C-alpha positions as CSV (number, residue, x, y, z in Angstrom):
1,X,131.4,95.2,83.9
2,X,132.7,98.1,86.0
3,X,131.1,101.5,85.8
4,X,131.6,104.9,87.3
5,X,128.8,107.0,88.7
6,X,128.7,110.8,89.0
7,X,125.7,112.6,90.7
8,X,125.4,116.4,90.6
9,X,122.9,119.1,91.5
10,X,122.7,121.9,88.9
11,X,120.6,125.0,88.9
12,X,119.4,126.7,85.7
13,X,118.2,130.3,86.3
14,X,114.9,131.1,84.5
15,X,114.6,134.0,82.0
16,X,111.4,135.1,83.9
17,X,109.5,133.9,87.0
18,X,107.4,130.8,86.4
19,X,104.1,131.2,88.4
20,X,101.6,128.4,89.0
21,X,98.9,128.0,91.6
22,X,101.3,126.5,94.2
23,X,104.2,129.0,93.9
24,X,106.8,130.8,91.9
25,X,109.9,129.2,90.4
26,X,113.0,131.3,89.6
27,X,115.4,128.4,88.7
28,X,115.2,124.8,87.6
29,X,117.0,122.7,90.2
30,X,117.9,119.4,88.6
31,X,119.8,116.3,89.5
32,X,122.1,114.9,86.8
33,X,123.6,111.4,86.6
34,X,126.5,110.2,84.5
35,X,127.2,106.5,84.2
36,X,130.5,105.6,82.6
37,X,131.4,102.2,81.1
38,X,134.0,101.1,78.5
39,X,134.8,104.7,77.5
40,X,131.1,105.7,77.0
41,X,129.1,107.9,79.3
42,X,125.3,107.8,79.6
43,X,123.5,110.9,81.0
44,X,120.2,111.5,82.7
45,X,118.4,114.4,84.4
46,X,115.5,114.7,86.7
47,X,113.6,117.4,88.7
48,X,112.9,116.7,92.3
49,X,109.4,118.0,93.1
50,X,108.3,119.0,96.6
51,X,104.6,118.2,95.8
52,X,105.7,114.5,95.8
53,X,107.9,114.8,98.9
54,X,111.1,115.1,97.0
55,X,114.1,117.4,97.3
56,X,117.5,117.6,95.6
57,X,119.1,116.0,98.7
58,X,116.6,113.2,99.0
59,X,116.9,112.3,95.3
60,X,120.7,112.3,95.4
61,X,120.6,110.1,98.5
62,X,118.2,107.6,96.8
63,X,120.7,107.3,93.9
64,X,123.7,107.1,96.2
65,X,122.3,104.1,98.0
66,X,122.4,102.2,94.7
67,X,126.0,103.2,93.8
68,X,127.5,99.8,94.3
69,X,124.9,97.9,92.3
70,X,124.9,100.5,89.6
71,X,128.7,100.4,89.3
72,X,128.5,96.6,89.2
73,X,126.2,96.7,86.2
74,X,122.6,96.9,87.3
75,X,120.2,97.3,84.4
76,X,116.9,99.0,83.8
77,X,114.7,96.0,84.8
78,X,116.3,95.7,88.2
79,X,116.1,99.5,88.6
80,X,112.3,99.3,88.2
81,X,112.2,96.9,91.2
82,X,114.6,98.8,93.4
83,X,113.2,102.3,93.1
84,X,109.6,103.6,92.9
85,X,108.5,106.0,90.3
86,X,109.9,109.4,90.8
87,X,112.8,111.7,90.1
88,X,115.6,109.4,91.3
89,X,114.6,106.5,89.1
90,X,114.0,108.9,86.1
91,X,117.6,110.2,86.2
92,X,119.0,106.7,86.4
93,X,116.7,105.2,83.8
94,X,117.6,107.9,81.3
95,X,121.3,107.5,82.0
96,X,121.0,103.7,81.4
97,X,119.1,104.1,78.2
98,X,121.7,106.6,77.0
99,X,124.6,104.3,78.0
100,X,123.0,101.3,76.3
101,X,122.6,103.3,73.2
102,X,126.2,104.4,73.2
103,X,127.6,101.0,73.9
104,X,125.5,99.3,71.3
105,X,125.6,102.1,68.8
106,X,121.8,101.6,68.4
107,X,119.7,104.8,68.9
108,X,117.0,104.6,71.5
109,X,114.3,105.3,68.8
110,X,115.5,102.3,66.9
111,X,115.4,100.1,70.1
112,X,111.8,101.2,70.5
113,X,111.1,100.3,66.9
114,X,110.1,103.9,66.0
115,X,111.2,106.4,63.4
116,X,113.9,108.9,64.2
117,X,112.8,112.0,66.1
118,X,110.9,114.7,64.3
119,X,109.9,118.3,65.2
120,X,106.8,118.5,67.3
121,X,104.2,121.1,68.2
122,X,104.6,121.8,71.9
123,X,102.5,123.9,74.1
124,X,104.0,127.2,75.2
125,X,103.0,128.1,78.7
126,X,101.7,131.4,80.0
127,X,102.2,131.6,83.8
128,X,99.8,133.2,86.2
129,X,99.8,137.0,86.0
130,X,97.2,139.7,85.7
131,X,94.7,139.2,82.8
132,X,96.3,142.2,81.1
133,X,99.8,140.8,81.2
134,X,98.6,137.3,80.2
135,X,96.9,138.9,77.2
136,X,100.2,140.5,76.2
137,X,102.0,137.2,76.6
138,X,99.4,135.5,74.5
139,X,99.6,138.2,71.8
140,X,103.4,137.5,71.5
141,X,102.7,133.8,70.7
142,X,99.3,134.2,69.0
143,X,100.4,132.3,65.9
144,X,101.5,129.3,67.9
145,X,99.2,126.3,67.6
146,X,99.0,125.2,71.2
147,X,99.1,127.4,74.4
148,X,98.9,126.3,78.0
149,X,97.4,128.7,80.6
150,X,98.2,128.5,84.2
151,X,95.4,129.6,86.5
152,X,94.3,129.4,90.1
153,X,91.1,130.5,91.9
154,X,91.8,134.3,91.4
155,X,89.7,135.3,88.3
156,X,90.4,132.2,86.2
157,X,87.6,133.3,83.7
158,X,89.2,136.7,83.2
159,X,92.6,135.1,82.5
160,X,91.3,132.5,80.1
161,X,89.2,135.0,78.2
162,X,92.2,137.4,78.0
163,X,94.4,134.7,76.4
164,X,91.6,133.6,74.1
165,X,91.0,137.1,72.9
166,X,94.7,137.6,72.1
167,X,95.2,134.2,70.5
168,X,91.9,133.3,68.8
169,X,93.2,130.5,66.6
170,X,95.4,128.6,69.1
171,X,94.3,125.4,70.9
172,X,94.2,126.0,74.6
173,X,95.1,123.8,77.6
174,X,94.0,125.2,81.0
175,X,96.0,124.0,84.1
176,X,94.8,125.0,87.6
177,X,97.4,122.6,89.2
178,X,94.9,121.2,91.7
179,X,93.8,124.6,93.0
180,X,90.0,124.4,92.2
181,X,87.1,122.8,94.0
182,X,84.3,121.1,92.3
183,X,82.2,124.2,92.8
184,X,84.8,126.4,91.1
185,X,84.9,123.9,88.2
186,X,81.2,124.0,87.8
187,X,81.3,127.8,87.8
188,X,84.1,128.1,85.3
189,X,82.9,125.3,82.9
190,X,80.8,127.7,80.7
191,X,83.8,129.9,80.2
192,X,85.9,126.9,79.3
193,X,83.4,125.9,76.7
194,X,83.0,129.5,75.3
195,X,86.8,129.6,74.9
196,X,86.8,126.3,73.1
197,X,89.4,124.9,75.5
198,X,90.8,121.6,74.2
199,X,92.0,120.2,77.6
200,X,91.6,120.9,81.3
201,X,94.5,119.6,83.3
202,X,94.1,118.5,86.9
203,X,91.5,121.0,88.2
204,X,90.9,119.3,91.6
205,X,93.4,118.0,94.1
206,X,94.3,114.4,93.3
207,X,92.9,113.1,96.6
208,X,89.6,114.9,96.0
209,X,88.9,113.7,92.5
210,X,86.0,111.5,93.5
211,X,83.9,114.6,92.8
212,X,84.6,114.1,89.1
213,X,82.6,110.8,89.1
214,X,79.4,112.8,89.2
215,X,80.6,115.6,87.0
216,X,79.9,115.8,83.2
217,X,82.2,118.0,81.3
218,X,82.2,119.0,77.6
219,X,86.0,119.6,78.0
220,X,88.2,116.5,78.4
221,X,89.8,116.5,81.9
222,X,93.4,115.3,82.1
223,X,95.0,113.6,85.1
224,X,98.4,115.0,86.0
225,X,99.2,114.9,89.7
226,X,96.7,111.9,89.9
227,X,98.6,109.9,87.3
228,X,102.2,108.7,88.0
229,X,102.6,105.1,86.8
230,X,100.6,102.3,85.1
231,X,99.2,101.2,88.5
232,X,97.2,104.4,88.7
233,X,95.2,103.9,85.5
234,X,92.3,101.9,86.8
235,X,91.5,104.5,89.5
236,X,91.4,107.2,86.9
237,X,88.6,105.6,84.8
238,X,85.3,107.5,84.9
239,X,87.1,110.5,86.4
240,X,89.4,111.6,83.6
241,X,89.5,111.3,79.9
242,X,93.2,112.0,79.4
243,X,96.5,111.4,81.3
244,X,99.6,113.5,81.4
245,X,102.8,111.3,81.2
246,X,105.8,112.9,82.8
247,X,109.1,111.0,83.2
248,X,109.7,112.5,86.6
249,X,106.5,110.9,87.8
250,X,106.8,107.6,86.0
251,X,110.4,107.2,87.0
252,X,111.8,107.2,83.5
253,X,111.2,106.3,79.9
254,X,110.9,102.6,80.7
255,X,107.7,103.0,82.7
256,X,106.5,105.9,80.6
257,X,106.5,103.6,77.6
258,X,104.4,101.0,79.5
259,X,102.1,103.8,80.7
260,X,101.6,105.0,77.2
261,X,100.6,101.6,75.9
262,X,98.2,100.9,78.8
263,X,96.6,104.3,78.7
264,X,95.9,103.9,75.0
265,X,94.4,100.4,75.7
266,X,92.1,102.0,78.4
267,X,90.9,104.7,75.9
268,X,92.7,107.7,77.4
269,X,93.9,110.7,75.4
270,X,97.6,111.0,76.0
271,X,99.5,114.1,76.9
272,X,103.3,114.2,77.5
273,X,104.5,116.9,79.8
274,X,107.6,117.9,81.8
275,X,108.8,119.9,84.8
276,X,110.9,123.0,84.1
277,X,114.2,121.4,83.2
278,X,117.0,121.4,80.6
279,X,117.1,119.6,77.3
280,X,118.7,116.7,79.0
281,X,115.4,116.1,80.8
282,X,113.4,116.6,77.6
283,X,115.3,114.3,75.3
284,X,114.0,111.0,76.7
285,X,110.4,112.4,76.8
286,X,110.5,113.0,73.1
287,X,110.5,109.3,72.5
288,X,107.0,109.1,74.1
289,X,105.9,112.5,72.9
290,X,105.8,111.4,69.2
291,X,102.9,109.1,70.2
292,X,101.0,111.7,72.1
293,X,97.9,113.8,71.3
294,X,99.2,116.8,73.3
295,X,102.8,117.7,73.9
296,X,103.9,120.1,76.6
297,X,107.7,120.1,76.6
298,X,108.6,123.7,76.7
299,X,110.5,123.4,80.0
300,X,114.0,124.3,78.5
301,X,112.5,127.4,76.8
302,X,112.1,129.0,80.2
303,X,115.9,128.8,80.9
304,X,118.3,131.7,80.6
305,X,120.8,129.2,79.2
306,X,120.3,125.6,78.1
307,X,122.7,123.0,76.6
308,X,124.0,124.5,73.4
309,X,123.1,121.3,71.4
310,X,119.7,120.9,73.1
311,X,116.1,121.4,71.8
312,X,115.1,124.7,70.1
313,X,111.9,126.3,69.0
314,X,111.8,127.1,65.3
315,X,108.8,128.2,63.4
316,X,106.5,127.1,66.2
317,X,108.0,123.6,66.3
318,X,110.2,122.0,69.0
319,X,113.3,120.8,67.2
320,X,115.0,117.7,68.7
321,X,118.5,117.9,70.1
322,X,121.6,117.5,67.9
323,X,122.5,114.0,67.0
324,X,124.5,112.4,69.8
325,X,123.1,114.6,72.5
326,X,121.2,111.8,74.2
327,X,120.1,108.3,73.1
328,X,121.9,108.3,69.7
C-alpha cells in the first residue's frame, strides 16, 4: 500500500475584514493535504490558529514528520495516537476519511450510519463594528433564522441591542471570544436576557472560567476555546451548558464524532462551529453538524472565492457541496 502526500499552504482573501475581539482577519490561511492511493486522492483542509500556538509552518512541519508512515499506509486510529488534537491532525484525518470513501466507494455519511447530507440552518456572523454598522449588517440578513454577533468589551450592550432591533425574529448567538471578565458578564447579563439571546459563547478566558462555577445565567453558556477534545468534558461540567465542536480543535472528524456522543451523554447542548475556511474545511464538519442544536459553518461565505462545487447559501440554508466534492 503505497501513497503519495502533498501538503500546501493556500490563502483565500476575504470579501470584507472579519473582526473579533482578538484581531482582524483579511484572508483565510489554510493548510491542505492530498493523499493519493490506487488512483484515488483524498483531500483535507485545516486552519492553523495562533490562539492555540499554531502557524502554517508549524502545522505543515507536523504533517511532514509523518510523511513516511502516511505513505506506508497509516490509518486514522494510529493518527489519533501520533498527533494531538489540532489543525495538523484535522487536515490528515479529513484526507483519510475522503480517501477511504473513494477507495471503498462508500460515502462517509453511510460509514457513520447516517442519512445523506441535507441543507442546514447556519449562523451568519456579524463582525465587530460600530453599533450603527452592525445594525445595517443585521438589517441585510434580518430574515435569517440564526445570527451570531461578535463583541468585545467596547459597548457590547449597544451592539447587541442594535442587532436585535434590526433583526427582531432571529435567534442570536453572542460571542465575546474570551474578552470579558466575570464583572462584565454580570453587567451585560440583563441586556442578553432582554435581547432573548439563545447562546453566549465563551465569554471568559478559558483559563479563568472557574468564575462560572458561582455564576447563574438565564442564557446557556457555550465552551469554545475551553473545549477541544473529549478529555475536556469533565472539567466543563457546572461551568458551561453547551460545547462548540470545531474540527480544527478536535483534530478531525474522528474525534469530533466521539466528542459529540460524549457531550450528549453529559447533557451538553451541542454547537458545531468552524474557523474562517473554504468548503473543503466545512465538508467534514457537516457530518457532525446534522446532529447539532446550533450550526455555525458560515466560514466559506466570507471568502471572495471558494471552491466552485462547495457549499452555498440558498434561501437561508447552507447547501452541502456537490456530490463527490468530499467524502462521497
